N, C-alpha and C positions, 0 to 999 in steps of 0.2 A: 972714803971720800963722800959717799952719798949721805952718811950720817953727819959729816962735817958741814955739808951744804945745808942740811936740814937745820942744824943748830945755828948756823949763820942766818938762815931764814927766820928762825924764831927770834933771834936777837934783833935782826933788821925789822921784823914786824912790830916788835915791842917798841923799839926806838921810833919807828914810823908813827905809831899811834900817839906816843908822847909828843913827837915833833909837830904832828898835824894840829893838835890842840894847843901846843905852846905858841905856834904861829898865830892862832886865832885870838890868843889873849894878849899878844904884844901891844896892840893899841890901847888897851883898857886903862893902864896907868896914866895915859895922856889925856883921858877924857876931860878932866877938870882943867887941864891946860888949854885944850880946844874950846872948852866952854867959856873960859875967860878971854882967850885971845881972839876967837872967831865968832863969839856970840851964840854958841849953841845953847839950846834950852834943855830942861829936864825931859821934855817930850821928845826932842831930837835924840837924846841919849837912850831913851826907852825904845825909840824906833830902831836904833842900831841893834838892839837885842832882838827885837821882833823880826827884822829882816834876816838876821843871823839864823834864828830858829826856822824861819820860812825856807831859807836855803838848805838847811839840813834836812827838813821834812821833804822838800822836793827831791833831793838826792836819794833819800830812802824810798820815796814812793816810786820813782821812775827808774832809778839805777841801783836799788838795793840788792838786786839779784844778778846783775851783769857779771860780777866776778865768778859766779858759778859757771858761766859760759866762756868768758874771755880769759879767766885766770885771775888769781889774787894780785899778782905782780903788776900787770898792765893797769888795773884799776887803781892800785896804790900810786903808781906814777901819775895817773890822771889827777888824783887828789892833790898831789904836790904841785902839779902844773897850775891848778886853780889857786893854790896858796901863793905861788910865786907871783902870779898876775896881781893878786890882792896886795902883796907887799910892794910891788912897783907903784900901784895907785896910792898907797899910804905914804910914799915918800914926799908927797905934797898934798897936805890937807889944808884947804883955805875956806872950807864951808862944810855944812853937814853932808852934802852930796857925795864927795869922794869917800868919806868915812862910811856912809850907808852902803854904797856900791861895794866897797872892799869887804865890809862885814857880810854882805850877801854871798860873795864869792867864798869867803872863809867858811860860811855856813854850809855851802855846797861841798867844800873840801872835807869838813868834819862829818857831814852826812855819809860820804863815801867811806871815810875812816871808820865810822860806827858800824858799817856792815862789812865791807871788803877787808879792811885791815884787821878788824876784830876777828873775823872768820879766819884770816891768815894766822893770827896769834893762836887761836884754838887748834887749827890744823897742825901747826908745827911744834906745839908744846911737847915737852918730854912726857911720855906716858907714865913715868914713875911719879910725876908731880901733877896729878890730874886736877888738883885744886888751884894750881898756879895760874892757868889760863883764865879762870873765872875772876881771880883777884886782879889780873892785869886788865882784862876787858872791862871790869866794873869800875876800876879806879884810875886807869891810865888817862882818861879824859880829865879828871880832876887834877891829877898830878901834873899833866902837861900844861893845863891852864895856869897852874900855880907857878911852874918853872918859867913859863913865858912871861907872866906878869911881873915876877920878881926880877928877872933879868932885864926886862924892859924898864921897870921903875928905877933900877940902879943905874942903867946906862943913861937914862934921861936926866937923872939927878947929878951924876958925877962925870959922865963922858962928854966928849965933844959932839957937835951936831946933834943936839938932843932930840930933834924931830925926825932924824933920818937914820942914825947909826943902828938903832935896834932892828930896823927893817933890812938893812944891808946884811947884818949878821944872820937874820932869819934866812935870807936867800942863800948865804954860804952854807949854813947848816942843812938846808933843804937839799942842796947839791950833794953833800956828803951822804945823807941818808939814802938818796936815790941810787948812789953807787953801791951801797950795801944791799939794797933791794935787788939790784941786777945780779949780784953775786950769789944770793940765796937760792934755794930750790923752790920751784913752783909746786904747790900742793894740790892743784886742781887741773885736770885735763880739759882742754877746750872741747865744747860740745855744741851741737846746734840748738836753736831756740832762742837766740839773742833777741830778735825782734819781739817775740812773745813775752820775754822777760821784762820788757819796757812797760808793759801794761801794769798799772798799780795793782799789786796783789801780794799778800803775805802768807807765808806758810806757818802753820802751828799744828804739830802732831796732836792727834786726838787725846792722847794720854796727858798732854800738858795744858790743855785748854782751861781746865778748872783752876790752874795755878796762875794763869796770866793776869786776871784782874787785880790781884793783890800786888804782884810785881809792878804792874802799871801804876797802881795807886802810889806805891812807894817812890818810884822814879819820878812821878809827877810832882809829889809834894816836895821832894828834896831838890830836884832840878829847878823847880820854880824859885826856890830860895837862891840857888846858884845863879839864875837869871837876874834876880834882884841885885846880887853882889856884882855881877857883870856891869849892869847899867848904872848902879848908884854907889858902888864901893868907893870910888874917888870922891864923890859928893858927900858920903857919910864921913870920910876922913876930914874933908874941908869944913863942912857946915856943922856937923854934930860933934866931931871930936877935935876940931880946932887945928888941923894940920893941912898945909898945902903942899907938902913934900910928895913927889911922885913915888918915892920909895915907900913912904907911909901908906899911900893909896894902894900900892901893890901888896903890902903886908896885910892891909885890911881885906882886900880881895882874896888873898891867899890863905888867910887865917881859917877860912871855912873849907877851902878845897884841898889843901895839902894833907891834912890829917886823915882824909878818907883812905889814904894809902896805908895808914896805921890800922884802921878799923878792918880793912879787907882781909888781911891774913888771919885775924882772930876768928873768922868764920870757920876755919878748918876744925875748930873744936866744937862747933855747934851744928845741929841739923839746920837745913835751910829755913824752915818755918820759925825755929827758935831764934835764928839770927835776924829774921825779919822783925819779929816782935820786940826783941831787945833793942835793935837798932832804932826803930821808930819811937819807942818810949823815951830813950835817952835823947834822941834828936828833938823831940817836942819839948822836953824839959829844958834842954840847952837853949832852944829858941826863946823860951820864956826869959832866960837869963840875958839873951841878946836884947830883947825888948826893953828890959829894965836898964841895961847898960846904955842903950841909946837914949833913953829917957833922962838918965842921970849924967850923960856925957862922960862915962867912965871907960877910957880906952883900954886899960889893962883888963878889966872885967869883960869888955866886949871881945877882945882877942881870945881870952880863955874860953868863953862860952862858944865862940865861933869854932874854935879848935875841937871842942867836945862835940858840937853838932856835926862837924865834918867827919870825925872818927865814927860817930854813930851812923852817918850816912853810908860810909864805907861798909859797915857791918850789914846794914839793911840791903844795899844794892848787890853786894857780892852774894848774899844769901839768895836773893831773887834770881840772879843769873844762874847760880848753881841749880836751883829748882827747875828752871826751864830747860837747861842743857843736859840734864841728867839722862843718860842713855840715848841721846839724839845723834843720829848719823851725821857725818860731816856735810853731806849735800843739803841738809835741812838747816844748818846753823845760821847761814847768812840771812835766810828768810826770817827766822825767829828773832835774831838780833835786830834786823831792820824794823820789824814790827814793834819790838820793845822800845827801841830808841826813837822811832817815829812818834810813838805815843808820848814819850817823855818830852821830845822837842815840841810837839803840839801843845802839850800842857804848859810848858815854859813860855812858848810864844803867846798863848792866850793870856796867861797871867801877866806877862811883861807888857802886853798891849793895854790890859786893864789898868795896870799900875801907872802907865804913861798917862792914861786919861784921868785917873784919880789924882795924879800929881798936880793937876791944875787947881785943885782945891784942898788937897791933903798934904801935910808935911811928911818928911821921911819917917818920923816916928810912927805916925798913923798908918803909913804904908806897911811898916814892919808888923804892926798889929794884925793886919789882914793876912799876912803870910803865917803868923802864929795860929790864926784860926784854921787855915788850910791844913797845917800840920796836925792840929788837934783832931780834925775830922779823919785824916789818914790814919792816925794812931788808933782811933776807936775801930775803924773798919778792919785794920790789920789784926788787932787783938781778937776780934770776933771771928774773922773768916780765914785767917792764914792756915794753910794745910801743908803737910809734907808730900813730896813726890812719892808715888806708890812704892818705889824701891827703897825709900829712906825712912820708912816708918820706924820710930824709935821712942 
């Protein structure tokens, strides 16, 4: 019975991580609809990405370690409570304000997911599949965002009540996942020190500190492009590729994120540093293809290059997580994951803010060029400085 509850906990944790990020992506296909109907600007859309990342960073800074004291399950339920409130707000968007507030709450929810739920996945994963938890933690955010965007785009395009139905379904799915969480086994015993855990602090075992800068560099470069797709994916579909379909907008957004799930499992054959190097090289080359496709308005080439970049991202990020979690005890995992994701969210927030400011005098093609430059820098740094964990030298 205990084994069954642990397996249920693993399934529930995995679905929870997917659902948390799927909920956060639900409004994205509607961005161009909101832009045309409610008069939102490119800067407004960029701001929604910025506040989302700020919410995630805040959750990681102040609440990233509370699941070590309260337990994984209560914090997971808190994440979904924030997501539910955001979904209620999104039922009526008549200006930039409700969209921005909802995205802030969704950022808080995903920040908790990036630490508590991610640690829950690692804690409850089958020991015989040690690589599986790294694949899930590294790629569930991207897959969840993709599923949320595609489902939302299809519902808006073909379903009734286009501005409401997707959020109602999110609320129903959230309730189902919460029931599963309550059924699964808790993996952490409650312990004192909750108040102290609210002070911003991250843990990084001494043996792993030399590996963190490269992992952070890779997360920053790839998540920055993910932030660009979040803010401008629908606008790229409408302005650069000539389609105002919300489903097409969702496909454009998802073309980069979903393939990361394909790239993640490939790292089982590579050492962590090799995965990092291969991933970032292919990512950078594919981003060059994206830049060319946007310039030439070639939607098929754009989707293919985005898919290749997404798969390469999955390789690089999973390799990075494997390097940092190698040999780390369960009570240190949430702190490490919080630090890594906080760095990624911070980088994505800064780049999204800068993109919003640059959008006042640069077009979307010129903005993509800037992201290409960032990827090239990350590629050079990784090729020079990537190292294996001490136990994984090969």
